[in-house]
A tleap script that builds the chain and sets N, CA, C and O, in Angstrom:
source leaprc.protein.ff14SB
mol = sequence {
  NMET GLU THR SER GLU THR ASN LYS GLN GLU
  ALA VAL TYR ASP TYR LEU ARG TYR LYS ARG
  LEU LEU ALA GLU ALA VAL ASP ASP ALA SER
  ARG LEU GLU LEU ILE GLU ILE MET ILE ARG
  GLU LYS ALA ARG ASP ARG LEU GLU ALA GLU
  ARG MET ALA ASP ARG VAL ALA ILE THR ALA
  MET THR VAL ALA ARG VAL LEU GLY PRO GLY
  GLY GLY ARG ARG GLU GLY CPRO
}
set mol.1.N position { 79.499 27.698 3.647 }
set mol.1.CA position { 80.361 27.539 2.474 }
set mol.1.C position { 81.710 28.194 2.734 }
set mol.1.O position { 82.064 28.402 3.895 }
set mol.2.N position { 82.470 28.523 1.710 }
set mol.2.CA position { 83.865 28.934 1.869 }
set mol.2.C position { 84.074 30.390 1.494 }
set mol.2.O position { 84.442 30.672 0.353 }
set mol.3.N position { 83.858 31.309 2.390 }
set mol.3.CA position { 84.017 32.703 2.032 }
set mol.3.C position { 85.475 33.132 2.019 }
set mol.3.O position { 85.875 33.882 1.128 }
set mol.4.N position { 86.286 32.683 2.976 }
set mol.4.CA position { 87.689 33.083 2.987 }
set mol.4.C position { 88.446 32.434 1.838 }
set mol.4.O position { 89.297 33.076 1.222 }
set mol.5.N position { 88.152 31.174 1.541 }
set mol.5.CA position { 88.812 30.518 0.415 }
set mol.5.C position { 88.392 31.151 -0.898 }
set mol.5.O position { 89.199 31.261 -1.821 }
set mol.6.N position { 87.149 31.563 -0.988 }
set mol.6.CA position { 86.639 32.195 -2.190 }
set mol.6.C position { 87.447 33.430 -2.535 }
set mol.6.O position { 87.775 33.649 -3.701 }
set mol.7.N position { 87.766 34.225 -1.556 }
set mol.7.CA position { 88.505 35.458 -1.792 }
set mol.7.C position { 89.939 35.204 -2.222 }
set mol.7.O position { 90.575 36.080 -2.809 }
set mol.8.N position { 90.455 34.016 -1.936 }
set mol.8.CA position { 91.852 33.711 -2.243 }
set mol.8.C position { 92.023 32.981 -3.569 }
set mol.8.O position { 93.155 32.726 -3.981 }
set mol.9.N position { 90.930 32.636 -4.249 }
set mol.9.CA position { 91.022 31.854 -5.472 }
set mol.9.C position { 91.735 32.632 -6.573 }
set mol.9.O position { 91.649 33.857 -6.646 }
set mol.10.N position { 92.436 31.896 -7.423 }
set mol.10.CA position { 93.073 32.501 -8.580 }
set mol.10.C position { 92.008 32.928 -9.568 }
set mol.10.O position { 90.846 32.545 -9.437 }
set mol.11.N position { 92.393 33.711 -10.548 }
set mol.11.CA position { 91.452 34.194 -11.546 }
set mol.11.C position { 91.272 33.159 -12.653 }
set mol.11.O position { 91.499 33.451 -13.827 }
set mol.12.N position { 90.868 31.965 -12.277 }
set mol.12.CA position { 90.601 30.903 -13.242 }
set mol.12.C position { 89.274 30.250 -12.891 }
set mol.12.O position { 88.786 30.366 -11.767 }
set mol.13.N position { 88.708 29.573 -13.853 }
set mol.13.CA position { 87.464 28.853 -13.615 }
set mol.13.C position { 87.817 27.517 -13.000 }
set mol.13.O position { 88.452 26.682 -13.644 }
set mol.14.N position { 87.416 27.310 -11.772 }
set mol.14.CA position { 87.723 26.083 -11.033 }
set mol.14.C position { 86.516 25.158 -11.085 }
set mol.14.O position { 85.727 25.108 -10.142 }
set mol.15.N position { 86.373 24.436 -12.172 }
set mol.15.CA position { 85.215 23.588 -12.415 }
set mol.15.C position { 84.978 22.606 -11.268 }
set mol.15.O position { 83.854 22.473 -10.785 }
set mol.16.N position { 86.026 21.927 -10.837 }
set mol.16.CA position { 85.857 20.928 -9.779 }
set mol.16.C position { 85.393 21.556 -8.472 }
set mol.16.O position { 84.587 20.964 -7.754 }
set mol.17.N position { 85.886 22.731 -8.161 }
set mol.17.CA position { 85.471 23.419 -6.933 }
set mol.17.C position { 83.996 23.800 -7.007 }
set mol.17.O position { 83.245 23.584 -6.055 }
set mol.18.N position { 83.582 24.368 -8.142 }
set mol.18.CA position { 82.182 24.751 -8.288 }
set mol.18.C position { 81.272 23.520 -8.261 }
set mol.18.O position { 80.170 23.571 -7.715 }
set mol.19.N position { 81.725 22.441 -8.839 }
set mol.19.CA position { 80.937 21.204 -8.828 }
set mol.19.C position { 80.771 20.708 -7.395 }
set mol.19.O position { 79.684 20.280 -7.007 }
set mol.20.N position { 81.847 20.763 -6.605 }
set mol.20.CA position { 81.786 20.343 -5.207 }
set mol.20.C position { 80.860 21.253 -4.409 }
set mol.20.O position { 80.046 20.780 -3.617 }
set mol.21.N position { 80.986 22.556 -4.620 }
set mol.21.CA position { 80.125 23.493 -3.908 }
set mol.21.C position { 78.659 23.278 -4.263 }
set mol.21.O position { 77.785 23.387 -3.403 }
set mol.22.N position { 78.391 22.974 -5.523 }
set mol.22.CA position { 77.017 22.703 -5.935 }
set mol.22.C position { 76.477 21.457 -5.242 }
set mol.22.O position { 75.330 21.438 -4.798 }
set mol.23.N position { 77.299 20.422 -5.151 }
set mol.23.CA position { 76.874 19.195 -4.475 }
set mol.23.C position { 76.594 19.452 -3.000 }
set mol.23.O position { 75.723 18.813 -2.410 }
set mol.24.N position { 77.332 20.388 -2.403 }
set mol.24.CA position { 77.140 20.710 -0.988 }
set mol.24.C position { 75.943 21.636 -0.747 }
set mol.24.O position { 75.469 21.763 0.382 }
set mol.25.N position { 75.466 22.274 -1.801 }
set mol.25.CA position { 74.362 23.225 -1.665 }
set mol.25.C position { 73.039 22.467 -1.618 }
set mol.25.O position { 72.402 22.240 -2.647 }
set mol.26.N position { 72.637 22.082 -0.412 }
set mol.26.CA position { 71.468 21.223 -0.256 }
set mol.26.C position { 70.198 21.987 0.130 }
set mol.26.O position { 69.117 21.401 0.180 }
set mol.27.N position { 70.321 23.280 0.399 }
set mol.27.CA position { 69.130 24.067 0.735 }
set mol.27.C position { 69.191 25.405 -0.007 }
set mol.27.O position { 70.203 25.742 -0.622 }
set mol.28.N position { 68.100 26.154 0.060 }
set mol.28.CA position { 68.037 27.411 -0.684 }
set mol.28.C position { 69.104 28.406 -0.239 }
set mol.28.O position { 69.673 29.113 -1.070 }
set mol.29.N position { 69.376 28.467 1.044 }
set mol.29.CA position { 70.372 29.428 1.542 }
set mol.29.C position { 71.760 29.125 0.980 }
set mol.29.O position { 72.469 30.037 0.554 }
set mol.30.N position { 72.147 27.857 0.979 }
set mol.30.CA position { 73.482 27.517 0.469 }
set mol.30.C position { 73.540 27.653 -1.053 }
set mol.30.O position { 74.593 27.971 -1.604 }
set mol.31.N position { 72.425 27.417 -1.731 }
set mol.31.CA position { 72.394 27.622 -3.185 }
set mol.31.C position { 72.540 29.097 -3.536 }
set mol.31.O position { 73.256 29.453 -4.472 }
set mol.32.N position { 71.860 29.947 -2.783 }
set mol.32.CA position { 72.007 31.388 -3.006 }
set mol.32.C position { 73.426 31.845 -2.732 }
set mol.32.O position { 73.951 32.705 -3.440 }
set mol.33.N position { 74.048 31.280 -1.716 }
set mol.33.CA position { 75.443 31.625 -1.418 }
set mol.33.C position { 76.361 31.204 -2.563 }
set mol.33.O position { 77.282 31.935 -2.926 }
set mol.34.N position { 76.108 30.025 -3.129 }
set mol.34.CA position { 76.898 29.572 -4.278 }
set mol.34.C position { 76.722 30.528 -5.455 }
set mol.34.O position { 77.699 30.877 -6.119 }
set mol.35.N position { 75.509 30.946 -5.714 }
set mol.35.CA position { 75.255 31.896 -6.802 }
set mol.35.C position { 76.019 33.193 -6.557 }
set mol.35.O position { 76.630 33.735 -7.478 }
set mol.36.N position { 75.988 33.690 -5.328 }
set mol.36.CA position { 76.712 34.917 -4.994 }
set mol.36.C position { 78.216 34.744 -5.186 }
set mol.36.O position { 78.885 35.652 -5.678 }
set mol.37.N position { 78.747 33.595 -4.805 }
set mol.37.CA position { 80.182 33.319 -4.994 }
set mol.37.C position { 80.525 33.367 -6.471 }
set mol.37.O position { 81.499 34.004 -6.870 }
set mol.38.N position { 79.723 32.691 -7.280 }
set mol.38.CA position { 80.013 32.631 -8.708 }
set mol.38.C position { 79.902 34.009 -9.366 }
set mol.38.O position { 80.683 34.342 -10.257 }
set mol.39.N position { 78.936 34.796 -8.926 }
set mol.39.CA position { 78.807 36.157 -9.455 }
set mol.39.C position { 80.011 36.984 -9.026 }
set mol.39.O position { 80.602 37.692 -9.841 }
set mol.40.N position { 80.374 36.899 -7.766 }
set mol.40.CA position { 81.503 37.667 -7.247 }
set mol.40.C position { 82.805 37.282 -7.955 }
set mol.40.O position { 83.648 38.140 -8.216 }
set mol.41.N position { 82.963 36.015 -8.258 }
set mol.41.CA position { 84.185 35.548 -8.914 }
set mol.41.C position { 84.103 35.643 -10.431 }
set mol.41.O position { 85.062 35.312 -11.128 }
set mol.42.N position { 82.974 36.088 -10.938 }
set mol.42.CA position { 82.786 36.223 -12.386 }
set mol.42.C position { 83.135 34.917 -13.091 }
set mol.42.O position { 83.863 34.910 -14.083 }
set mol.43.N position { 82.615 33.833 -12.574 }
set mol.43.CA position { 82.961 32.493 -13.043 }
set mol.43.C position { 82.713 32.311 -14.535 }
set mol.43.O position { 83.567 31.769 -15.238 }
set mol.44.N position { 81.572 32.749 -15.025 }
set mol.44.CA position { 81.267 32.538 -16.442 }
set mol.44.C position { 82.244 33.301 -17.329 }
set mol.44.O position { 82.695 32.773 -18.345 }
set mol.45.N position { 82.579 34.541 -16.956 }
set mol.45.CA position { 83.523 35.337 -17.737 }
set mol.45.C position { 84.891 34.670 -17.787 }
set mol.45.O position { 85.546 34.663 -18.829 }
set mol.46.N position { 85.319 34.112 -16.662 }
set mol.46.CA position { 86.628 33.455 -16.616 }
set mol.46.C position { 86.639 32.181 -17.447 }
set mol.46.O position { 87.626 31.885 -18.121 }
set mol.47.N position { 85.546 31.426 -17.402 }
set mol.47.CA position { 85.460 30.223 -18.219 }
set mol.47.C position { 85.530 30.584 -19.695 }
set mol.47.O position { 86.240 29.926 -20.455 }
set mol.48.N position { 84.817 31.601 -20.107 }
set mol.48.CA position { 84.836 32.023 -21.506 }
set mol.48.C position { 86.232 32.505 -21.905 }
set mol.48.O position { 86.688 32.222 -23.013 }
set mol.49.N position { 86.912 33.227 -21.018 }
set mol.49.CA position { 88.269 33.697 -21.309 }
set mol.49.C position { 89.228 32.514 -21.486 }
set mol.49.O position { 90.083 32.531 -22.372 }
set mol.50.N position { 89.081 31.491 -20.641 }
set mol.50.CA position { 89.923 30.304 -20.780 }
set mol.50.C position { 89.641 29.589 -22.093 }
set mol.50.O position { 90.566 29.154 -22.779 }
set mol.51.N position { 88.377 29.469 -22.439 }
set mol.51.CA position { 88.018 28.817 -23.706 }
set mol.51.C position { 88.588 29.581 -24.890 }
set mol.51.O position { 89.102 28.974 -25.829 }
set mol.52.N position { 88.503 30.900 -24.855 }
set mol.52.CA position { 89.032 31.717 -25.951 }
set mol.52.C position { 90.547 31.561 -26.036 }
set mol.52.O position { 91.090 31.439 -27.134 }
set mol.53.N position { 91.229 31.562 -24.909 }
set mol.53.CA position { 92.678 31.388 -24.912 }
set mol.53.C position { 93.057 30.026 -25.494 }
set mol.53.O position { 94.034 29.916 -26.235 }
set mol.54.N position { 92.293 28.998 -25.163 }
set mol.54.CA position { 92.540 27.661 -25.731 }
set mol.54.C position { 92.358 27.674 -27.238 }
set mol.54.O position { 93.167 27.106 -27.972 }
set mol.55.N position { 91.288 28.327 -27.706 }
set mol.55.CA position { 91.049 28.405 -29.158 }
set mol.55.C position { 92.185 29.121 -29.873 }
set mol.55.O position { 92.633 28.684 -30.933 }
set mol.56.N position { 92.646 30.215 -29.293 }
set mol.56.CA position { 93.739 30.982 -29.896 }
set mol.56.C position { 95.006 30.131 -29.947 }
set mol.56.O position { 95.712 30.134 -30.955 }
set mol.57.N position { 95.297 29.411 -28.882 }
set mol.57.CA position { 96.500 28.572 -28.846 }
set mol.57.C position { 96.416 27.454 -29.888 }
set mol.57.O position { 97.398 27.167 -30.574 }
set mol.58.N position { 95.260 26.833 -30.003 }
set mol.58.CA position { 95.085 25.755 -30.987 }
set mol.58.C position { 95.217 26.306 -32.402 }
set mol.58.O position { 95.842 25.680 -33.258 }
set mol.59.N position { 94.634 27.474 -32.650 }
set mol.59.CA position { 94.742 28.091 -33.972 }
set mol.59.C position { 96.195 28.413 -34.297 }
set mol.59.O position { 96.650 28.158 -35.413 }
set mol.60.N position { 96.923 28.966 -33.343 }
set mol.60.CA position { 98.334 29.306 -33.569 }
set mol.60.C position { 99.152 28.049 -33.860 }
set mol.60.O position { 100.015 28.064 -34.738 }
set mol.61.N position { 98.888 26.957 -33.129 }
set mol.61.CA position { 99.619 25.716 -33.380 }
set mol.61.C position { 99.282 25.157 -34.759 }
set mol.61.O position { 100.161 24.641 -35.448 }
set mol.62.N position { 98.026 25.254 -35.163 }
set mol.62.CA position { 97.618 24.757 -36.472 }
set mol.62.C position { 98.276 25.561 -37.581 }
set mol.62.O position { 98.779 24.989 -38.549 }
set mol.63.N position { 98.278 26.869 -37.448 }
set mol.63.CA position { 98.919 27.730 -38.457 }
set mol.63.C position { 100.403 27.420 -38.537 }
set mol.63.O position { 100.949 27.319 -39.636 }
set mol.64.N position { 101.067 27.267 -37.402 }
set mol.64.CA position { 102.494 26.960 -37.394 }
set mol.64.C position { 102.766 25.615 -38.063 }
set mol.64.O position { 103.744 25.474 -38.797 }
set mol.65.N position { 101.909 24.632 -37.815 }
set mol.65.CA position { 102.081 23.310 -38.423 }
set mol.65.C position { 101.881 23.382 -39.933 }
set mol.65.O position { 102.635 22.764 -40.684 }
set mol.66.N position { 100.881 24.123 -40.383 }
set mol.66.CA position { 100.589 24.224 -41.813 }
set mol.66.C position { 101.707 24.974 -42.533 }
set mol.66.O position { 102.135 24.572 -43.615 }
set mol.67.N position { 102.171 26.048 -41.939 }
set mol.67.CA position { 103.206 26.843 -42.583 }
set mol.67.C position { 104.575 26.184 -42.518 }
set mol.67.O position { 105.429 26.441 -43.367 }
set mol.68.N position { 104.787 25.354 -41.541 }
set mol.68.CA position { 106.065 24.649 -41.428 }
set mol.68.C position { 107.157 25.542 -40.864 }
set mol.68.O position { 106.910 26.679 -40.462 }
set mol.69.N position { 108.392 24.992 -40.845 }
set mol.69.CA position { 109.499 25.696 -40.208 }
set mol.69.C position { 109.870 27.024 -40.885 }
set mol.69.O position { 110.402 27.919 -40.228 }
set mol.70.N position { 109.601 27.158 -42.161 }
set mol.70.CA position { 109.955 28.389 -42.861 }
set mol.70.C position { 108.927 29.487 -42.694 }
set mol.70.O position { 109.125 30.601 -43.179 }
set mol.71.N position { 107.851 29.193 -42.026 }
set mol.71.CA position { 106.823 30.199 -41.803 }
set mol.71.C position { 106.030 30.516 -43.067 }
set mol.71.O position { 105.328 31.526 -43.129 }
set mol.72.N position { 106.143 29.653 -44.069 }
set mol.72.CA position { 105.378 29.868 -45.284 }
set mol.72.C position { 106.012 30.848 -46.244 }
set mol.72.O position { 105.428 31.161 -47.281 }
set mol.73.N position { 107.193 31.337 -45.920 }
set mol.73.CA position { 107.862 32.302 -46.800 }
set mol.73.C position { 108.503 31.554 -47.958 }
set mol.73.O position { 109.094 30.488 -47.790 }
set mol.74.N position { 108.371 32.128 -49.101 }
set mol.74.CA position { 108.967 31.510 -50.294 }
set mol.74.C position { 110.078 32.414 -50.813 }
set mol.74.O position { 109.923 33.631 -50.914 }
set mol.75.N position { 111.155 31.809 -51.124 }
set mol.75.CA position { 112.274 32.527 -51.704 }
set mol.75.C position { 112.038 32.703 -53.187 }
set mol.75.O position { 111.467 31.830 -53.840 }
set mol.76.N position { 112.467 33.810 -53.711 }
set mol.76.CA position { 112.294 34.084 -55.139 }
set mol.76.C position { 113.147 33.186 -55.996 }
set mol.76.O position { 114.122 32.611 -55.512 }
set mol.77.N position { 112.794 33.050 -57.290 }
set mol.77.CA position { 113.553 32.153 -58.197 }
set mol.77.C position { 114.948 32.611 -58.517 }
set mol.77.O position { 115.663 31.940 -59.261 }
savepdb mol mol.pdb
quit
């Protein structure tokens, strides 16, 4: 598998890379290596962090859209 490339990966969840590595893991040794890579890269934690960041961004956009350009502030009479 890819030990040198693994160490150079960015701190993001690379779904396509993990999917490819899983497809290449045809025996127990390569499957264990894939598990070790994912543990070392904290893949699940990074995926959850990306999902949370997406949720926060969507919520912020929704709030901005609902409040409109004035930010929801009302001027007194």
